[in-house]
C-alpha positions as CSV (number, residue, x, y, z in Angstrom):
1,M,-9.5,42.1,-32.8
2,S,-12.8,41.5,-34.6
3,S,-12.3,37.6,-34.0
4,F,-12.0,38.4,-30.3
5,F,-15.3,40.2,-30.3
6,S,-16.9,37.6,-32.5
7,I,-15.9,34.8,-29.9
8,L,-17.3,36.9,-27.1
9,S,-20.6,37.4,-28.9
10,D,-20.8,33.7,-29.4
11,P,-23.4,32.3,-26.8
12,S,-21.6,29.0,-26.6
13,T,-18.6,30.7,-24.9
14,F,-20.8,31.8,-22.0
15,V,-22.5,28.6,-21.7
16,G,-19.0,26.9,-21.8
17,G,-17.8,29.5,-19.0
18,I,-20.8,28.5,-16.9
19,I,-20.3,24.7,-17.3
20,V,-16.5,25.1,-16.4
21,G,-17.5,27.1,-13.5
22,L,-20.0,24.6,-12.2
23,I,-17.6,21.7,-12.8
24,S,-14.8,23.6,-10.9
25,T,-17.2,24.4,-8.0
26,A,-18.3,20.8,-7.8
27,I,-14.6,19.5,-7.8
28,Y,-13.7,22.1,-5.2
29,N,-16.6,21.1,-2.9
30,G,-16.1,17.4,-3.4
31,F,-12.2,17.5,-2.6
32,G,-12.9,19.9,0.3
33,R,-14.7,17.0,2.1
34,L,-12.1,14.4,0.8
35,P,-9.4,14.8,3.4
36,S,-11.9,14.1,6.3
37,Q,-13.2,11.0,4.4
38,V,-9.7,9.8,4.0
39,R,-8.9,10.3,7.6
40,A,-12.1,8.4,8.7
41,I,-11.0,5.5,6.5
42,S,-7.6,5.6,7.9
43,R,-8.9,5.7,11.5
44,K,-11.2,2.9,10.8
45,R,-8.5,0.7,9.5
46,K,-6.1,1.7,12.4
47,L,-8.7,0.9,15.0
48,A,-9.3,-2.4,13.5
49,K,-5.6,-3.2,13.5
50,I,-5.4,-2.2,17.1
51,T,-8.4,-4.3,18.0
52,K,-6.9,-7.1,16.4
53,I,-3.7,-6.9,18.2
54,R,-5.3,-6.3,21.4
55,K,-7.5,-9.3,21.0
56,F,-4.5,-11.7,20.5
57,R,-1.9,-10.1,22.8
58,S,-2.5,-12.2,25.7
59,N,-2.1,-15.6,23.7
60,P,1.4,-16.6,23.7
61,M,0.9,-19.6,21.3
62,Y,-0.6,-17.1,18.8
63,I,2.3,-14.7,19.1
64,S,4.8,-17.7,18.4
65,Y,2.7,-18.8,15.4
66,I,2.9,-15.1,14.0
67,I,6.6,-14.8,14.7
68,G,7.2,-18.3,12.9
69,N,4.9,-17.1,10.0
70,A,7.0,-14.1,9.6
71,N,10.3,-16.1,9.8
72,N,8.9,-18.5,7.1
73,L,8.1,-15.6,4.8
74,F,11.6,-14.2,5.2
75,I,13.1,-17.5,4.3
76,M,10.8,-17.6,1.3
77,F,11.8,-14.3,0.3
78,N,15.4,-15.2,0.5
79,F,14.7,-18.5,-1.5
80,V,13.0,-16.4,-4.2
81,C,16.0,-14.0,-4.4
82,F,18.4,-16.7,-4.7
83,L,16.3,-18.5,-7.3
84,Y,16.0,-15.3,-9.4
85,L,19.8,-14.8,-9.0
86,A,20.5,-18.5,-10.1
87,M,18.2,-17.9,-13.1
88,L,20.1,-14.8,-14.0
89,V,23.4,-16.3,-13.6
90,F,22.7,-19.7,-15.5
91,S,19.8,-19.2,-17.8
92,S,20.7,-17.3,-21.0
93,A,16.9,-17.1,-21.9
94,F,16.2,-15.3,-18.6
95,R,19.1,-12.8,-19.4
96,E,17.7,-12.1,-22.9
97,I,14.2,-11.4,-21.2
98,I,15.7,-9.1,-18.8
99,N,17.8,-7.3,-21.4
100,L,14.6,-7.0,-23.7
101,S,13.1,-4.0,-21.6
102,I,12.9,-2.6,-18.3
103,P,9.1,-3.0,-17.8
104,L,9.3,-6.7,-18.8
105,T,12.1,-6.9,-16.3
106,I,10.0,-5.4,-13.5
107,L,7.0,-7.8,-14.5
108,V,9.2,-10.8,-14.4
109,S,10.7,-9.9,-11.1
110,S,7.4,-8.9,-9.5
111,P,7.2,-12.0,-7.5
112,I,10.1,-10.8,-5.4
113,F,8.6,-7.6,-4.7
114,I,5.2,-9.1,-3.8
115,I,6.7,-11.6,-1.4
116,E,8.8,-8.8,0.0
117,I,5.8,-6.7,0.9
118,I,3.9,-9.7,2.3
119,W,6.9,-10.5,4.6
120,L,7.4,-6.8,5.6
121,F,3.6,-6.6,6.6
122,S,3.8,-9.8,8.7
123,D,7.1,-8.9,10.3
124,S,5.8,-5.5,11.5
125,Y,2.6,-7.2,12.7
126,A,4.7,-9.6,14.7
127,K,6.7,-6.8,16.1
128,K,3.6,-4.9,17.1
129,L,2.1,-8.0,18.8
130,V,5.2,-8.7,20.7
131,D,5.4,-5.2,21.9
132,E,1.9,-5.2,22.9
133,H,2.3,-8.5,24.6
134,G,5.2,-7.0,26.8
135,K,2.9,-4.1,27.7
136,Y,0.2,-6.7,28.6
137,I,2.6,-8.6,30.9
138,K,3.8,-5.5,32.5
139,Y,0.1,-4.4,33.2
140,K,-0.7,-7.7,34.5
141,Q,2.2,-7.6,36.9
142,N,1.4,-4.3,38.3
143,A,-2.3,-5.0,38.7
């Protein structure tokens, strides 16, 4: 019990408590504004995407180019998947690397994931562009 009172009588305990209180208050106030800042960044990016889509939705050649680009990325993704599958089946050195550790396996197969993400973003952009082109055509026919 005396050690408890000696800790309370130590001035560094109170200074530490004040510092922890100030730091926690600063963190609370900083994170209080964080959601609105995140929403603002999200809204700016969304506005930029919508502006880009609306800028090019009336150009059928650009839409065809984007669709072709998305299809090429899909073919490249399939090619890389088959390449890795062939390396897994035919290369004993590649199988040894895969069996060595899981993080190394993820690192070695990361090009598949990167190409897939690029393809999916390109494909979703192409689909949005085609949808907006349909809306544009419908608007032009009604006007």
